[in-house]
N, C-alpha and C positions, 0 to 999 in steps of 0.2 A: 250623599252628594258626590258626584264624580270628581276625581282629582284633576287638577290642572294638568294640561299636557306637559310631558317632560319630567314629571316627578317620579314616575315608575317605569319610564321607557328603557331603563338600563336592563339588559337581559340578565344581569346578576340577580334581580329580584323576581323575575317572571315565574320561576318554578317554585317559589315559596308558598306554603299553605295560606289560606285566607285567615284574617284576624279572628281570634276567638271571642272578641267583645266588640261593641260598636266602635268604629274608627274615630279618629279625631274629626273635628268639624271641617278642617281643611279649607279655611276661608281667608287665607293670607291676602291682604290688599297692599300694593306697593305704597310707600310714603307719598304724601301729596307732592306733586311736582315731578315724580319719578315714574316713567312709563314702565310697563312690564317688558322684560327682554324679548327680543324677536323670537317668535315661535312659541311663546308662553302666554296664553290668554288668562287674564285675572278674572275671578268670579265677580258677580255684582257687588259693588262696595256696600258696606253696612256693618255695624257692630254686632257680631254674632252673639255676644253674651247678653246684650240687651234684648235680643229677640227670643232667647231661650229662657225657659223657666228655671228656677234654681234646681228643681228635680231633674230636668233634662241635663243641665250642665253637670250635675253631680254624677251622672251615669256615663259620661263621655271622657275619653282622654283629651287633654288639651296640650298642644305643643307650642312653646314660646321660644323664640331665638333672641338671645342677647348678643348684640354686635357692638363691640367697643373699637373705635378706630384709633390710630396712633398719632392723631393731631389734636391741637386745642379746640378746633371747630369741627362741626359735622360736615360730611360730604367730601372730605379730603383724605388723602393717604390710603392706607390699607386697613383691612380688618385685623386689628391686633388681638382682639379677644372674640372667640366664637363659642358661645355657651348655650347648649340646648337644655331646656327645662321641660320635662314631661310630667304632667299631673295625671296619675293613674288612680281613678277612684275605686277600681276593683282591688288592686293590691294595696290601696290606701298609702301610696308612696309617691314622693316627688323625686324623680330621677334627674341628676345633674350629669351632663356629658360635655366635656370640653373637646372641641375639635382642634387638634394641633394646627397652628397657622401655616406650617410648611407642608401640610398634607397634599400629596400629588393627585390631581384630578384632571379629567377631561372636561374642559369648559367650552361649550358650543361657541364657535366663532373665534376662539382664542387658543385652541389646542391644549396641550398638556402644560398645566400651570400649578403654582401653589394656590391652595383654596382661598387664601386671604387676598389674592390679586383680584378676585371678582369684585370686591368693594371699589377698587381703583377704576375698574372698567365700567361699572354700572351702579355704584352706590349700594344702598341697603337692599334694593329690589333684586339685583343680580346676585348679591351675596347670599340672600335668602334662597334663591333658586339653586345656587351652587351647593349649599348645604342640604337642601331638599333632595337633589339628585344624588348626592353622596350617600345619604342615609336611606333614600327611598321613602321618606316620610314628609307629608305636607305640614307646614307650620301655620298655625292659626293666627298668631300674633307675633310682633317683633318689638324689640326695644333697642333703639340705636342711641349710643351715648359717646360723646367725645371725651378727651382727657379732662377738659375743664368741667364738663357735665358730671363726670365721675366724682371729681373733687367736691362739687356743689352738692351732689346727692348724699355723700358721706357727711358733709358738714350740716346738711339740712336735718339730719336725725341726731346730731350731737356727737358724731363719731361712732366707731364700731370696735368691738372687742375681738381679738384674735389670739391664737397661741402660736408664737413664732418658734420654729426649730432652728433658725439660722441667725447669725449676727453679720450684718452687712451695712454698707452705706451706698446710697444712690440718690443723685440729684439733690445733695445736701441734706438728705434725711438719713439719720442713723437708726437702724432697726436692731434691737437686741433680742436675745432668746428669752422665752417666757411669755407670760400672759401680758398683753399690751392693750391699751386703749388708744386707737389711732384716729387722728383728725384726717381731713380730706387729703392733704398733700402727703402725709405719712402713709395713708392707705394706698395711694397711687404708687408710691415707691415700692411698698410691700408687694403689690399685685403685679408690678411690671418687671422686677428684677429677674434676670435669667442667667447671666454669665457666672455668678457666684453660687449658683445652686448646683449641687452634684447631679441632680436629675434634669438639668437644663430646662427645656420648654415644658416637659411634663411636670416638673416641680413647680414651675410658674403657674401652670394651669390649676394645680391643687390649691395654691395660695389664692388665686383668683376666685375659685369656688368658695373658699373659706370666707373671703370678704363679702361675696354676694350673699352667702347664707347669713352672715352677721347683719348685713343691711336689710335682708328680708325679715329677720327677727326683730330688728329695730322698728321697721315699718309695721310689722304685725302687732307691736305693742301700742300703736297709736289708735285712738278711737276714730270713728268714721269721719267726723268733721275735721280733726287735725290731719288725718291721712289725706283727705281731699285738699286741704290747704297746702300741704307739703308737695303733693303732686302738681298742684297749680303753679307753685314757685319754680318748679323744675321744667316747666313747659318750653322755655326758651333754649334750654341746653340739653334736653333729652327728647328725642323724636320717637313717636310710637303711634300705633293705631289702636291703642288702648285709650278709653276715656276713664277719668277718675271713678265714675260709677261702676264701670266694668271691673276695675281692680277690686273694688269693695265687694262686688258680687262674686268674683272668682275666689276671694279670700273666704267668703262665707260658704261657698259650695265645696271647697277643698280645704276644710279646716285642719286636716291632718298634716298639711304641708310643712309646718314648722317643726313637728316632732317626729316625722317618719320620712327620712331622706336617705337616698342612696347615691353614692358617687360612682359613676362608671368611667372607664377610660377606653380610648381607641387604641387597640393593639396594632403595632406596626414596627417598622425599623427605619432608622436614618440611613439614607443611601445617597451616594454622590452619583448623579447622572448628568452627563454632558457638562461637567464642571460645576454643577449646582447641587446643593444639598436639599434633599426632599425627605419628607416622612412618608414612607410607602406603606399602604394599608392593603392587605390581601382581600380578595373578593369574599372569602369565607368570613372574615371579620365584619365586613359590611353587612353580610346576611345576618350574622349574629345580632348586630346592633338593630337592624331593621325589625327582626322578630321580637326583640326586647321592647322597643319603643313604640311601634306602630299601634 
């Protein structure tokens, strides 16, 4: 299937070799009520996982973008968390890639901005397009969650287990070092803290990945009827173009995802430009990530 216009139009990616395996399905559909950004035509709507057989799905890479905003409700604020999940059936690996929220990009119509500003300008649709253009990779599905939705998702599975390397307090939640079982509000504080982490935003990204992994493991331990019920309870606080049946089908087709995971990071440097701090990523790094994920 041809990619949507704009995904690979950056000259950074034009000279790269063709993918060695079937590409992702590339059928991102903007959330209901959100139009595709100007100049980017969305493909015909429809759940791709429902149309594909399990055998077809198990042969293709699938890219999912997790967007967490910085407000209690959806559709407001900026993209506080941008996490790419790539299911690779050839390598039998689930790749996690956090995109630092201060990453400097060229956003059509808005100039040079931080990548998370796309959410404020155009919601999940424009935020997804911004990440697609940065990586040169089309996303098949998205999951958009607010701060309240994050808390509800953690509480819906009875909390998550993490290994904390830091001792800190944030928003009334005290986090200690060691193995912890976190309820929703605790997990939110654990995933959001940045200023007390020696690694800053990169350390925060690592903790966010840790919580998402723990949540996926908890969801993976549910039988199909219970998983469907949990996803149904979250429908008001988590917006996605996944249906519950698609989640079940994806889990079956990529059963390796809980045991074979790799965390990647975006390599760059913090730089002050025009009085504003950005995370600047060289073109060669973007090419490396494109070749890894596409």
